[in-house]
C-alpha positions in Angstrom: -1.1 11.3 -30.6 -1.2 8.5 -33.2 -3.8 5.8 -33.3 -1.2 3.2 -32.1 -0.4 5.5 -29.1 -4.1 5.7 -28.3 -4.4 1.9 -28.5 -1.4 1.6 -26.1 -3.3 4.0 -23.7 -6.3 1.7 -23.8 -4.1 -1.5 -23.2 -2.3 0.3 -20.4 -5.5 1.0 -18.6 -5.7 -2.7 -17.6 -3.6 -3.9 -14.7 -3.7 -6.4 -11.9 -6.2 -4.3 -10.0 -8.3 -3.5 -13.1 -8.3 -6.7 -15.2 -11.8 -5.8 -16.7 -13.2 -2.3 -17.3 -16.4 -0.8 -18.6 -16.3 1.8 -21.4 -16.7 4.5 -18.8 -13.7 2.9 -16.9 -11.6 2.8 -20.0 -12.5 6.4 -20.7 -11.6 7.6 -17.2 -8.3 5.7 -17.0 -7.1 6.9 -20.5 -8.3 10.4 -20.5 -9.5 10.0 -24.1 -12.9 11.0 -25.3 -15.5 8.3 -24.9 -16.2 8.0 -28.8 -12.4 7.5 -29.3 -12.2 4.8 -26.7 -15.3 3.1 -28.2 -13.8 3.2 -31.7 -10.4 1.9 -30.6 -12.0 -0.8 -28.3 -14.2 -1.9 -31.2 -11.3 -2.3 -33.5 -9.4 -4.2 -30.8 -12.3 -6.5 -30.4 -12.3 -7.2 -34.1 -8.7 -8.5 -34.0 -8.9 -10.2 -30.6 -6.8 -7.8 -28.6 -9.7 -7.3 -26.4 -12.8 -9.3 -25.4 -16.1 -8.1 -24.0 -18.4 -9.8 -21.6 -21.4 -8.3 -19.8 -20.4 -4.9 -21.0 -16.9 -5.1 -19.6 -13.6 -5.3 -21.6 -10.6 -7.5 -20.9 -7.3 -8.1 -22.7 -7.8 -10.8 -25.3 -5.9 -14.0 -25.8 -4.5 -12.7 -29.1 -2.1 -10.4 -27.3 -0.8 -13.3 -25.2 -0.3 -15.3 -28.3 1.6 -12.5 -29.9 3.7 -11.9 -26.8 4.6 -15.5 -26.5 6.4 -15.5 -29.8 9.0 -13.0 -28.6 10.2 -15.2 -25.8 9.4 -18.9 -26.7 11.4 -20.1 -23.6 9.9 -17.7 -21.1 7.7 -20.3 -19.4 10.5 -22.7 -19.1 12.9 -20.0 -17.6 10.3 -19.0 -15.1 10.2 -22.5 -13.6 13.9 -23.1 -13.7 16.1 -22.1 -10.7 19.7 -21.3 -11.1 22.2 -24.0 -10.2 23.9 -23.3 -6.8 26.8 -25.6 -6.4 27.1 -24.9 -2.7 23.6 -26.5 -2.2 24.4 -29.6 -4.2 27.4 -30.7 -2.1 27.3 -32.5 1.2 27.8 -30.1 4.2 31.3 -31.6 4.9 32.5 -30.5 1.5 31.1 -26.9 1.6 33.6 -24.0 1.8 32.7 -21.9 4.9 34.6 -18.8 3.8 37.3 -19.1 6.6 41.0 -18.8 5.9 
């Protein structure tokens, strides 16, 4: 497995139920040796991909910054609802589907 593949395993260890993990937790969830996880996590800390507080790791803001560059309008799209013309017309003007 490549270094990038191992880094992907480390990032994949985090999810909604596990937003922060100890080194032991990362090791258990990735299946990688502890020294490998420590080395990868240290490198990810250095570039901001992870942050560490009180001995626990979290995904860092740098990854969010990078991800936001791929879809600059994602936040706007999330808040916009599709236009539904049947809801914008008065009830008397709506087609009921009858023949």
